[in-house]
Structure formats: structure tokens, C-alpha cells
N, C-alpha and C positions, 0 to 999 in steps of 0.2 A: 573420407569417412563414409561408411555404408548408409544407405537411406534409413535402415531400421535404427541405426545409432543416432542419426540426426533427428529422427522422429522422437526418440527417447529424450535427447538433449532438449529439444524445443518443448516437449511436454513438461519436463521438469522446470524449464525456464518459465513457462506459462503458469505452472502451479505456484512457483515462488512469487511471481508478480501478483497472482490472484490473492494469495495470502496477505501480501503487503497491502493491496487495495482494500481487502476486507477489514484488515486490522486498522488501517488509517481511517476508513469511513466509520467504523464502529466507535473508535476513540473520539473522532470529531463529533459524532452524533451524541455520544455519552457526555462529552464536555459541554455541548450546547444545552443538553437537558439540565446539567448541573447549574449552569450560569456562571456568573463572575466569582472566581475562587477568592478574590480579595474580600468580597462581601461575606462569603461563607466563613472565611478566616476571622473576619471581624466579629461575626456572631458566635462562632463555635471554637475559635482557636485553631492552632495548627493540627492538633490531633483530630478535631472535628472535621477539618478539611480533608485530611488523609482518609478518615473513615467514610466521608461522603464520596470521595473518588473511588475507593476500593469496594464500596457496596453498590456502585453503579454497574449493573449487569453488562451494559453495552461496553463500558470501558474495560471491564475485566475480560470479556470475550475478545475484544479488540487487542488487548495486550497479549492474550494467549495466541492469537493469530500472528502477532508480530514475533513472539518467541518461536513458534513453529516455522515462521518465515526464515528466521535466522538459521535454524538447523537444516531446513530445506535448501537454503542457499549454500551451506557447507556441502551438501550432497551434490548440488549443481556444479560447484567448483571442483568436485572430485571427478566429474565425468565430462566437463567441458572446459575449454580454454577461458581464462579470465577475460581475454580480449573480446570474446563473444558474449559470455554469460553476464559479465558486469554491465556493459552498455545495454544489452538486450533486456535484462531484468529491470534496470532503471527506466528504460524507454517505455516498456510495456506497463510498468507501474504508473508512469506519468500519464500515459494514454488512458489507462483504467481509472485513474483518479479524476481526470477531467470528465469522463463519462459518468462515473459514479457521483461526482459532485452535482452534476446536472440532474441525473435521474433519481438518485436516492436522497441526497441532501437538499435538493431543490435550489441549488445555487444558480445564480445568473452567470453563465459562462459566455463571455463576449466573443466577438469575431476574432479578435487578436489572439485569444487563448485557443480557439479552435484551429486557427491557422498555425500556431506554434505546435499544437498537437499533431496536425497533419504533417508538419516537417519532421517531427519525431517519428511518426509512423514510416515516413520515407526512409529515415535513417535506419530503422529496424529492418526494412526490406533490403537496404544496401548491406547490412551486416550478413545477410544470408548468402550474398554473392561471393 
């Protein structure tokens, strides 16, 4: 494959992974803002719970990111082999989620998770060979 083609493929893979990370972080943040859905359901019923989730801006934007992620992945699979795109997208999403969990959500990411993330990063590098 030509270098320009590989640059395009990896650009699309990175974009798909970025959409997944953004979507997952926004959904997680939105759900944290909402709190326990069982408590909301007890107070407001099922329709009230659905309304609470669907009116949470972070959740809605996150869900839209995940929808765009799906269509971007379809495009990625149209220009790259599944054996590259699938693992690369999953790996970069995993790495991005660990970083975003620490920086954006303020989660405590322990050494074991950072080590696992490093192994995933090595796996991504091996995919490029």
C-alpha cells in the first residue's frame, strides 16, 4: 500500500477511535450527572427516567458521537482490511479511554491499567509492521 493510502487509513482509524472515546466519555459523564437510574425510576417512573436520560445534553451528544462512530467505522472498513482496522480501532479506543478516564473524568487509573494500556499500544505498533 502506498504511504498516502496508509496515512488515509490510519487517519480514518484514528478518527473512528476518537469518536468512540468522545462518545463513551460524554455518555459516562452524563450518566454520572444523572445519578442512579433506579432512584429516578422510583421517583418518576419509566417515562420520567427515559426523559431524564434523553434531556441530558452530554448523553445525547455522546450518543450522536457513537452513531457517527458507527458510520465512520463502515467507511474505515471500506478502505482498510478488517484484520487491521478492527484491532487498531479497538486498541486506540482502549488507550484513549484510559487517558480520558484519567484526564476528563478524574478516575483513578492504577498501575495495572496503565501497564495493560502500554501493552495495547505495543500491539497497535505491531499491527503497522
